C-alpha distance (Angstrom), angle and dihedral (degrees) to the residues before:
residue distance angle dihedral
M1 . . .
S2 3.80 . .
E3 3.78 120.3 .
R4 3.82 90.2 -115.1
N5 3.83 92.4 54.2
F6 3.79 90.1 46.9
Y7 3.83 91.4 56.7
L8 3.80 93.1 42.9
M9 3.80 90.3 53.0
F10 3.80 98.1 46.3
F11 3.82 101.8 34.7
P12 3.84 93.9 79.8
V13 3.82 91.0 49.9
I14 3.79 92.7 49.8
F15 3.81 90.6 45.5
L16 3.81 92.4 52.4
V17 3.80 92.6 48.3
L18 3.79 91.4 51.0
C19 3.80 93.4 45.9
S20 3.81 100.8 45.7
G21 3.80 118.6 113.6
C22 3.77 127.2 -0.3
T23 3.74 147.3 -128.5
T24 3.78 130.4 -175.4
I25 3.77 128.2 -120.1
G26 3.78 120.7 -149.6
N27 3.77 141.0 170.0
S28 3.79 131.3 -120.5
D29 3.81 92.0 -94.6
G30 3.79 91.7 66.1
E31 3.81 92.9 -108.1
F32 3.76 112.6 133.4
G33 3.76 133.2 -153.5
T34 3.75 136.5 -161.1
D35 3.76 127.9 -34.2
V36 3.79 112.6 -98.1
S37 3.79 121.2 -154.2
V38 3.79 105.8 -115.7
H39 3.83 110.5 126.1
K40 3.79 103.4 153.1
V41 3.75 124.0 -175.1
K42 3.78 107.2 -143.4
E43 3.75 132.4 -146.2
L44 3.80 114.0 -113.8
D45 3.82 93.7 -106.2
E46 3.85 91.4 53.1
V47 3.81 96.3 60.7
E48 3.79 120.1 104.2
E49 3.77 126.0 -175.8
I50 3.79 117.9 -125.3
S51 3.78 108.3 -102.8
Y52 3.78 120.3 -111.4
E53 3.80 88.1 -117.9
N54 3.82 92.7 58.3
K55 3.82 92.8 42.6
M56 3.77 88.0 61.3
K57 3.81 94.8 52.2
A58 3.76 131.0 81.5
H59 3.02 137.8 -118.2
Y60 3.77 93.3 27.6
N61 3.79 119.5 120.7
Q62 3.79 107.7 -108.4
I63 3.79 138.2 -153.7
Y64 3.79 120.9 -157.8
Y65 3.82 119.4 -164.7
Y66 3.82 129.2 -150.3
P67 3.78 139.6 -157.5
F68 3.80 117.3 -110.7
D69 3.83 114.2 -63.3
S70 3.81 93.1 -3.1
S71 3.78 137.7 120.6
F72 3.81 95.4 -171.6
L73 3.80 118.3 117.7
S74 3.79 127.1 -142.3
E75 3.81 119.8 -111.8
E76 3.81 89.2 -110.3
D77 3.80 91.1 54.3
M78 3.80 91.7 47.6
E79 3.81 89.2 53.0
S80 3.81 89.9 50.2
I81 3.81 91.0 51.3
K82 3.83 90.0 51.4
I83 3.81 88.8 54.1
Q84 3.80 89.9 50.4
A85 3.83 89.0 48.7
N86 3.81 91.1 52.8
Y87 3.80 89.8 51.4
L88 3.82 92.2 48.4
N89 3.81 91.1 48.6
E90 3.80 90.6 52.0
H91 3.83 92.3 45.2
S92 3.79 104.9 44.6
K93 3.81 93.6 177.1
S94 3.81 92.1 58.1
K95 3.77 117.4 100.5
V96 3.77 133.0 -161.1
S97 3.79 133.9 -161.5
I98 3.79 120.5 -151.3
Y99 3.82 117.3 -154.9
G100 3.81 121.3 -170.2
H101 3.82 119.2 -153.4
T102 3.80 137.2 178.6
D103 3.76 137.7 -167.5
S104 3.80 118.7 -101.1
R105 3.80 97.5 -96.2
G106 3.80 115.7 105.9
S107 3.78 131.2 32.5
A108 3.79 120.3 -52.6
E109 3.82 90.0 -114.3
Y110 3.81 93.5 50.5
N111 3.80 91.5 47.3
M112 3.80 92.5 50.7
G113 3.81 88.3 54.1
L114 3.80 93.1 46.6
G115 3.80 91.2 48.6
E116 3.80 88.8 50.7
R117 3.83 91.9 50.2
R118 3.80 89.1 51.1
A119 3.81 92.9 49.6
L120 3.81 92.6 44.6
G121 3.80 90.4 50.4
V122 3.80 89.7 60.7
V123 3.82 91.2 42.7
E124 3.82 91.2 52.7
I125 3.81 92.3 51.9
L126 3.82 90.6 49.8
K127 3.83 90.8 48.9
K128 3.81 91.6 46.3
H129 3.80 87.6 57.4
G130 3.79 93.4 51.2
V131 3.81 104.6 -93.3
S132 3.81 113.2 149.2
M133 3.80 118.2 -121.8
S134 3.82 86.6 -130.1
Q135 3.83 85.9 71.9
I136 3.82 94.8 49.6
K137 3.76 136.5 68.8
Y138 3.77 125.0 171.6
N139 3.78 139.0 -169.6
S140 3.78 139.7 173.6
F141 3.77 120.0 -131.4
G142 3.80 93.6 176.5
E143 3.80 106.7 -166.0
E144 3.83 94.3 -26.1
K145 3.83 99.0 99.4
P146 3.79 108.7 39.1
A147 3.79 118.6 -172.6
V148 3.80 90.4 -149.9
L149 3.78 132.1 28.3
G150 3.78 119.0 -129.3
E151 3.77 145.4 75.5
T152 3.80 98.3 -115.6
E153 3.80 131.8 109.2
A154 3.80 89.1 -109.7
A155 3.83 92.0 54.6
Y156 3.81 92.7 43.5
K157 3.82 89.7 53.9
W158 3.82 92.6 60.0
N159 3.81 94.0 44.6
R160 3.84 95.9 55.1
R161 3.78 96.7 83.4
T162 3.77 151.2 115.9
E163 3.77 118.2 -135.6
L164 3.81 121.1 -150.5
V165 3.81 107.7 -160.9
Y166 3.81 126.0 -177.0
G167 3.81 117.7 -142.1
D168 3.78 146.9 87.0
F169 3.78 125.3 -53.4
């Protein structure tokens, strides 16, 4: 195989790996820029839960976790979402994306629906507290973007989540 053919064959693969996933970069004034491709699946021992202190602050990106096959939020998470809603109401130009995720158990179709129910649950709480839908977008990734690799209860626990991410869309 010639060197040229080698690069032509592997360039698309490298490009896709570098461009998969996203995170948003912002400045200290709460103004956010462009999405940057950085979705990183972590190993189980790399995962850290967001502290209670940061859950109760806005405008921090948030992650809310769920029991197996559930879209119900804890009281603590509901309180955190209310704090995010207050911030969004006070900063009408701010925008937030809500991403629903599941663990790998269940069919792909079922998991897409469960991820959507999780995302919509957060959206409904934000709307109930006065946030405009023009500030919100949501999507379900189902099991497609795990936070942690593995087929263990510990890995499943970290993958059953909704992410609330501040930034432009």
